[in-house]
Every structure is written in structure tokens, then in C-alpha cells.
C-alpha positions as CSV (number, residue, x, y, z in Angstrom):
1,M,41.1,139.7,57.7
2,T,43.5,141.2,60.2
3,I,43.9,145.0,60.4
4,A,47.4,145.9,59.3
5,T,49.6,148.0,61.7
6,T,52.2,150.7,61.2
7,H,53.3,153.9,62.9
8,V,54.3,157.4,61.8
9,G,58.1,156.8,61.5
10,S,60.4,158.0,64.1
11,L,61.4,155.8,67.0
12,P,63.5,156.2,70.1
13,R,67.3,156.3,69.3
14,S,70.0,154.8,71.5
15,Q,72.4,157.1,73.3
16,N,75.2,156.0,71.0
17,V,73.2,157.0,67.9
18,V,72.2,160.3,69.5
19,D,75.9,161.1,70.4
20,F,77.0,160.5,66.8
21,I,74.1,162.6,65.4
22,F,75.0,165.5,67.6
23,A,78.7,165.2,66.9
24,R,77.8,165.7,63.2
25,E,75.4,168.5,64.1
26,R,78.2,170.3,66.0
27,Q,80.6,169.5,63.3
28,D,82.9,167.7,65.7
29,D,85.4,165.1,64.5
30,Y,83.9,161.6,64.4
31,D,84.6,158.3,62.8
32,Q,82.4,158.0,59.7
33,A,82.7,154.2,59.6
34,A,81.7,153.9,63.3
35,F,78.8,156.3,62.6
36,D,77.6,154.2,59.7
37,A,78.0,151.0,61.8
38,A,76.0,152.4,64.7
39,M,73.1,153.5,62.4
40,A,73.0,150.0,60.7
41,E,73.1,148.2,64.0
42,H,70.3,150.4,65.5
43,V,68.0,149.9,62.5
44,M,68.6,146.2,62.6
45,D,67.5,146.1,66.2
46,G,64.6,148.5,65.6
47,V,63.1,146.5,62.8
48,R,63.3,143.4,65.1
49,R,61.5,145.2,67.9
50,Q,58.8,146.5,65.5
51,K,58.2,143.0,64.3
52,D,58.2,141.6,67.8
53,A,55.6,144.3,68.8
54,G,53.3,143.2,66.0
55,I,54.0,146.0,63.5
56,H,53.5,144.9,59.9
57,I,54.7,148.0,58.0
58,V,58.0,149.1,59.5
59,S,60.4,152.0,59.1
60,D,64.1,152.7,59.9
61,G,62.9,154.9,62.8
62,E,64.5,157.9,61.1
63,T,67.6,156.7,62.9
64,S,70.2,158.8,61.2
65,K,68.2,162.1,61.0
66,I,68.4,165.0,63.5
67,S,64.7,165.6,62.9
68,Y,62.1,164.8,60.4
69,A,62.3,168.2,58.6
70,T,65.7,169.8,59.3
71,Y,67.7,166.9,58.1
72,V,67.5,168.4,54.6
73,K,70.1,171.0,55.6
74,D,72.6,168.2,55.6
75,R,71.6,166.8,52.3
76,Y,70.8,169.9,50.2
77,T,72.7,173.1,49.4
78,G,71.3,176.6,50.2
79,F,70.9,176.4,54.0
80,D,73.0,178.3,56.5
81,G,72.9,180.3,59.7
82,D,70.0,180.0,62.1
83,S,66.4,181.2,62.2
84,P,64.3,182.7,65.0
85,R,62.2,180.3,67.0
86,N,58.4,180.8,67.1
87,A,56.4,179.0,69.8
88,P,53.0,177.6,68.8
89,A,50.2,180.1,69.6
90,D,48.6,177.8,72.1
91,L,51.7,177.8,74.3
92,K,51.9,181.6,74.1
93,K,48.4,181.7,75.6
94,F,49.7,179.8,78.6
95,P,53.0,181.5,79.3
96,T,53.6,179.7,82.7
97,F,53.3,176.4,80.9
98,L,55.6,177.6,78.1
99,K,58.1,178.7,80.8
100,R,57.9,175.4,82.5
101,L,58.6,173.6,79.2
102,A,61.6,175.8,78.5
103,E,63.1,175.4,82.0
104,S,62.6,171.6,82.0
105,D,64.3,171.0,78.6
106,G,60.8,170.3,77.3
107,T,61.7,171.6,73.9
108,P,64.6,170.3,71.8
109,T,67.5,172.5,70.7
110,Y,69.0,172.0,67.2
111,S,70.0,174.1,64.2
112,R,67.3,175.5,62.0
113,P,69.1,177.4,59.3
114,M,67.6,179.8,56.8
115,C,67.4,179.2,53.1
116,V,70.1,181.6,51.8
117,G,70.9,180.2,48.4
118,E,69.7,177.9,45.7
119,V,68.4,174.5,47.0
120,K,70.0,171.6,45.2
121,S,70.7,168.0,46.2
122,K,74.1,167.0,47.4
123,G,73.4,163.5,46.1
124,Q,71.4,160.6,47.5
125,G,74.4,158.9,49.3
126,E,73.0,159.4,52.8
127,L,69.5,158.3,51.7
128,E,70.9,155.3,50.0
129,K,72.6,154.3,53.3
130,D,69.3,154.6,55.1
131,I,67.6,152.5,52.5
132,A,70.2,149.8,52.6
133,N,70.0,149.7,56.4
134,L,66.2,149.3,56.4
135,K,66.1,146.7,53.6
136,S,68.9,144.7,55.2
137,A,67.0,144.6,58.5
138,M,63.7,143.7,56.8
139,Q,65.4,140.8,55.0
140,A,67.1,139.6,58.2
141,H,63.8,139.6,60.2
142,G,61.5,138.5,57.5
143,V,59.5,141.7,57.2
144,E,57.9,142.2,53.8
145,R,56.8,145.9,53.8
146,G,58.6,149.0,54.9
147,F,58.3,152.8,54.5
148,M,60.7,155.7,54.7
149,N,60.0,159.2,55.7
150,A,60.8,162.3,53.7
151,A,60.1,166.0,54.4
152,S,57.4,167.7,52.3
153,P,58.2,171.0,50.6
154,G,55.7,172.7,52.9
155,V,57.2,171.4,56.2
156,I,60.7,172.4,55.0
157,S,59.4,175.9,54.3
158,L,58.0,176.0,57.9
159,F,61.1,175.0,59.7
160,L,63.8,176.4,57.3
161,P,62.5,179.8,56.4
162,N,63.1,181.5,53.0
163,D,65.7,184.3,52.8
164,H,66.7,183.7,49.2
165,Y,63.8,183.2,46.8
166,S,61.6,186.0,45.6
167,S,58.4,184.7,47.2
168,R,57.1,181.8,49.3
169,E,55.6,180.3,46.1
170,A,59.0,180.4,44.4
171,Y,60.6,178.7,47.4
172,L,58.0,176.0,47.5
173,A,58.5,175.4,43.7
174,A,62.3,175.1,44.2
175,L,61.9,172.7,47.2
176,A,59.5,170.5,45.2
177,D,62.0,170.3,42.3
178,A,64.8,169.5,44.7
179,M,63.0,166.8,46.7
180,R,61.6,165.0,43.7
181,E,64.7,162.8,43.3
182,E,64.6,161.8,47.0
183,Y,61.0,160.7,46.7
184,R,61.7,158.7,43.6
185,T,64.7,157.0,45.1
186,I,62.7,155.7,48.0
187,V,59.9,154.3,45.8
188,D,62.4,152.8,43.3
189,A,64.0,151.0,46.2
190,G,60.7,149.1,46.8
191,L,59.7,151.0,49.9
192,D,56.6,153.1,50.5
193,L,57.2,156.8,50.7
194,Q,55.9,158.8,53.6
195,L,55.6,162.5,53.3
196,D,55.5,164.3,56.6
197,C,53.1,167.3,56.3
198,P,52.5,169.0,59.7
199,D,52.6,172.2,57.7
200,L,49.0,171.3,56.7
201,A,47.8,171.8,60.3
202,L,50.7,172.8,62.7
203,S,51.8,175.8,60.7
204,R,48.3,177.4,61.2
205,H,49.2,178.3,64.8
206,M,53.0,178.7,64.2
207,L,53.5,180.7,61.1
208,F,50.1,181.9,59.9
209,N,48.4,183.3,63.0
210,D,47.5,186.5,61.2
211,L,45.4,184.7,58.6
212,S,41.8,183.6,58.9
213,D,41.2,179.8,58.7
214,D,39.9,180.2,55.1
215,E,43.0,182.1,54.1
216,F,45.2,179.5,55.8
217,V,43.4,176.7,53.9
218,K,44.5,178.4,50.6
219,V,48.1,178.5,51.9
220,A,47.9,174.8,52.8
221,Q,46.5,174.0,49.3
222,Q,49.6,175.7,47.8
223,N,51.7,173.4,49.8
224,V,49.8,170.4,48.6
225,D,50.1,171.6,45.0
226,A,53.8,171.8,45.4
227,L,53.9,168.4,46.9
228,N,51.8,166.9,44.2
229,H,54.1,168.4,41.6
230,A,57.1,166.7,43.3
231,L,55.2,163.4,43.3
232,D,54.3,163.5,39.6
233,G,54.9,160.1,38.1
234,I,55.0,158.3,41.4
235,P,52.2,155.7,41.9
236,Q,49.8,156.9,44.6
237,D,49.7,153.4,46.1
238,K,53.3,153.9,47.1
239,V,52.7,157.1,48.9
240,R,51.6,158.0,52.5
241,V,50.9,161.5,53.8
242,H,50.9,162.4,57.5
243,I,49.2,165.5,58.9
244,C,49.4,166.6,62.5
245,W,48.9,169.6,64.8
246,G,52.3,169.3,66.6
247,N,53.7,166.3,68.5
248,Y,53.9,168.0,71.9
249,E,51.8,167.9,75.1
250,G,50.1,171.2,75.3
251,P,46.6,172.9,75.3
252,H,46.2,172.8,71.5
253,V,43.4,175.3,71.8
254,C,44.5,177.1,68.6
255,D,44.5,174.0,66.4
256,I,42.5,174.3,63.1
257,D,39.7,171.7,62.9
258,M,40.1,168.6,60.8
259,A,36.8,169.5,59.2
260,K,38.4,172.6,57.6
261,M,41.5,170.6,56.4
262,F,39.6,167.5,55.2
263,D,39.4,168.5,51.5
264,T,43.1,169.6,51.5
265,L,44.2,166.3,53.0
266,M,42.1,164.3,50.5
267,S,43.6,166.3,47.6
268,T,47.1,164.9,48.1
269,N,48.4,162.4,45.5
270,A,48.7,159.7,48.1
271,R,46.7,156.6,48.9
272,Y,47.4,156.4,52.6
273,M,46.1,159.2,54.9
274,L,47.8,159.3,58.4
275,F,46.3,161.6,61.0
276,E,45.8,162.1,64.8
277,T,42.8,160.7,66.6
278,S,44.2,159.9,70.0
279,N,45.2,163.5,70.8
280,P,42.4,164.6,73.2
281,R,41.9,167.8,71.2
282,H,41.1,165.7,68.1
283,A,39.7,162.4,69.4
284,H,36.2,163.5,68.4
285,E,37.1,164.1,64.8
286,W,36.5,160.6,63.6
287,A,33.0,161.9,63.2
288,V,34.2,164.2,60.4
289,F,35.1,161.1,58.3
290,A,31.8,159.6,59.0
291,E,29.9,162.8,58.0
292,R,32.1,163.2,54.9
293,K,32.1,159.5,53.9
294,A,30.8,160.2,50.4
295,D,33.7,162.6,49.9
296,I,36.5,160.1,50.7
297,P,37.9,158.9,47.4
298,D,37.5,155.1,46.9
299,D,41.2,154.6,46.6
300,K,42.1,156.3,49.9
301,V,43.1,154.2,52.9
302,L,42.7,155.7,56.3
303,V,45.5,155.3,58.9
304,P,44.2,156.9,62.1
305,G,46.5,157.4,65.1
306,V,45.1,155.0,67.7
307,V,47.9,155.5,70.3
308,D,49.1,158.8,71.6
309,T,52.8,159.8,71.3
310,T,53.0,162.6,73.9
311,T,52.1,160.8,77.2
312,N,53.2,157.7,79.0
313,F,49.8,156.2,79.4
314,V,49.7,152.8,77.6
315,E,46.3,152.5,76.0
316,H,44.2,149.5,76.7
317,P,43.9,147.2,73.7
318,D,40.1,147.6,73.7
319,V,40.5,151.4,73.5
320,V,42.7,150.9,70.5
321,R,40.1,148.5,69.0
322,Q,37.3,150.9,69.6
323,R,39.2,153.7,67.8
324,I,39.9,151.5,64.8
325,E,36.3,150.3,64.6
326,R,35.0,153.8,64.2
327,F,36.9,154.1,60.9
328,V,36.1,150.5,59.8
329,D,32.5,151.5,60.1
330,V,33.2,154.4,57.7
331,V,35.3,152.8,54.9
332,G,35.5,149.1,55.6
333,K,38.1,146.9,57.1
334,E,40.2,146.6,53.9
335,R,40.7,150.4,53.9
336,V,41.9,151.0,57.4
337,I,45.4,150.6,58.8
338,A,46.1,151.2,62.5
339,G,48.8,153.8,63.2
340,S,50.2,156.2,65.8
341,D,49.4,159.8,66.2
342,C,52.9,160.9,65.5
343,G,56.5,159.7,65.9
344,F,58.1,158.6,69.2
345,G,61.5,160.2,68.3
346,T,60.6,163.3,66.3
347,F,63.9,164.9,67.3
348,A,67.0,162.9,68.0
349,G,67.5,162.5,71.7
350,F,64.2,164.0,72.6
351,G,60.9,162.3,73.2
352,A,58.1,162.8,75.7
353,V,57.5,159.0,75.9
354,D,60.0,156.8,77.7
355,P,61.6,154.5,75.1
356,E,60.4,151.2,76.6
357,I,56.9,152.7,77.0
358,A,57.0,153.6,73.3
359,W,57.5,150.0,72.5
360,A,54.7,149.0,74.8
361,K,52.4,151.4,73.0
362,L,53.3,149.8,69.7
363,A,52.5,146.4,71.2
364,T,49.1,147.5,72.5
365,L,48.4,149.1,69.1
366,A,49.0,145.7,67.5
367,E,47.0,143.8,70.2
368,G,44.1,146.2,69.7
369,A,44.1,145.8,65.9
370,S,44.0,142.0,66.4
371,R,40.8,142.3,68.4
372,V,38.9,144.0,65.6
373,I,36.4,141.4,64.3
């Protein structure tokens, strides 16, 4: 049995695609037909490159989205204006490094509006284009399994703050109701649904610094409860959940431990658990899964990140193999899929990893997975 391979979702975008996305972001005039053609062409090539790299479960690379969370402002009503930026707490502890990032364009710039009205879907037209592009590319290149990313209610509340609903809980409930159709549309199209949930870890040191870890865990569980409500009726074997501490190179000294988030992660109504293990701050936490082996539900599949997405080192395939084998020893080969720590193109036009090196990392991921006996 060969270990299956995948990644977290976003991939480097061509300059042509980035130019179109930012023309839309700035509300400049642009040719919609040319925009659509550029997205379709890029996804077609991206699926080919994923297959060539040895990736079994592919995505559209989030090609048409400005980012994994704020794309919702374009597809749902209720968002306008802008919101204040809040740097992660670990970067604030090292102000000279934060200053260096800012001065070197090390952080992306894009609109993060507030929620100022009722959140409602504008329709699934843009999503249906994304789905059609991915399925066409999969068919053309003979790929059988694909997934599509969608923002979780919790991560939307992190990056698009509430200035309309009476409480955070009311905002989460509204987001869950609004996103339900998007989730169902992806699954009904025959694709796996990936929910991006950095709110379950990253938001600890971005938005909830004033809370204790135990208090934050309760907040995170509210996010999971909202997500599970939105997933009601969707088969768990069609759902992936990704948790992370922020896809940036930094000290990460304020990250909450996986041990404290383990139960929250396992309570999601998803079969596939995607999480970081190559990030040096969390590479040791494979041991948490070994220690809590009895608490991992039998239907859960672990998808550890076995290549990093913030540096331009290309991991040796044997390093990848060793990282995979740690989890195989915990749950067995049939319940492990090799993944990446995070995306390679989290924000359009921005990525710490050179595009060609990103593809090399996916190839070494696949090579390492093939070496697992």
C-alpha cells in the first residue's frame, strides 16, 4: 500500500492571474471573459503539475481567491470598509523582526472589511466556476480525487470582524448558516471539502491574547460547534479540516500547544485531520498523537504536514519518510495521508517559497511517501 499524498490547498499563482485578482480587488475595469479564461488555464496547468509531482488528491490551488478567508467578502453580503490589523503576539515580542518584515513587504496587503450587515450568499456562481475548472482539469489529466477549500465560520470571524451582530456567538451562527450552501455545493459536485480553521490555533495569539489557554479552548470549541452545525448532513468522509498556527516565518513562541487543542480538533465532524508537523515549533508534537492514541477516533485519518511552507529548504525524501512513519506507527498506514504544513500561496501574489521550489517540495513530499514501507 502506497501512502496517499495531498497538500493544504493554495498554490503559487501566475502573474497574469494575480493581476486579474487585484484588478477585481481594486474594482478596476477588467474583461470578465479574459479573467475566467485565465483562471481555467491556470487550474488546468496546476492540476497537471500536481499530478507530475506525485500528488494524488489535488486542488484548484485556490486560484481565483484573493486569500483563503477574505474571499467571502466577494461572495457574501454584509461586508464593507476595512478593519484594523493586529500582528501576531510573537512578532510583537520581536519588534525589530516585525519592522524588517513590514519594510521588506514580508506581509501581504489586501482588504479586510468588517461585517456591517446581514451575511447572505450572493449565489454560488463563482464557486461553480471554480468547481468546473477543477473537475475539467482532473478529467483532462486523469486525476480521480480532488478537494476544494472553504473558509470556516471561525476563520471568517477572525479576519472579518463583527460590527453588526449582537455578539460573537450570533455572528458565528449567522456565518454557519450562510456558509452551509457553499459546503454542500462542493460535496455535491463530487469533491472533498476542506475547511480551513487556523482560528483553532492562530487566533490564540492574534485575537485572544487576554485569555488563558483554557479560556481560549472554550472559544475554539464554540467555533467548532458552529462549524459542525454548518456541516450537518454532510458525510464526514467527504470533509477535511486544517488547523495551523499561522503560515509565516517567525518565532512562534506564543503558539498554543497541540496538546491543548487535541480534543477540539478531534471533535470536528471531519474524517481528515490536517496539521503542521514540519514547523520547527511543532515538529515534536507527533508525540502528542502517540500519547493520545487511544483518544483518536477510529474513523479519523491523520494528514500531517511533512514539508514546510515558509522556507526554501527542500526537505530530503528520507526526512519526509521519517515524519510520515511516526504517524504510521500511531494509527497504521491506511489512516495516514502525507500533506504540507500549510498552503504555498495563502495570499494571491504573496508566498515565502519561490514557486518552482514549492513544486520541488511537493515532489519530495511524494518521493518521501513512496519510501514508506
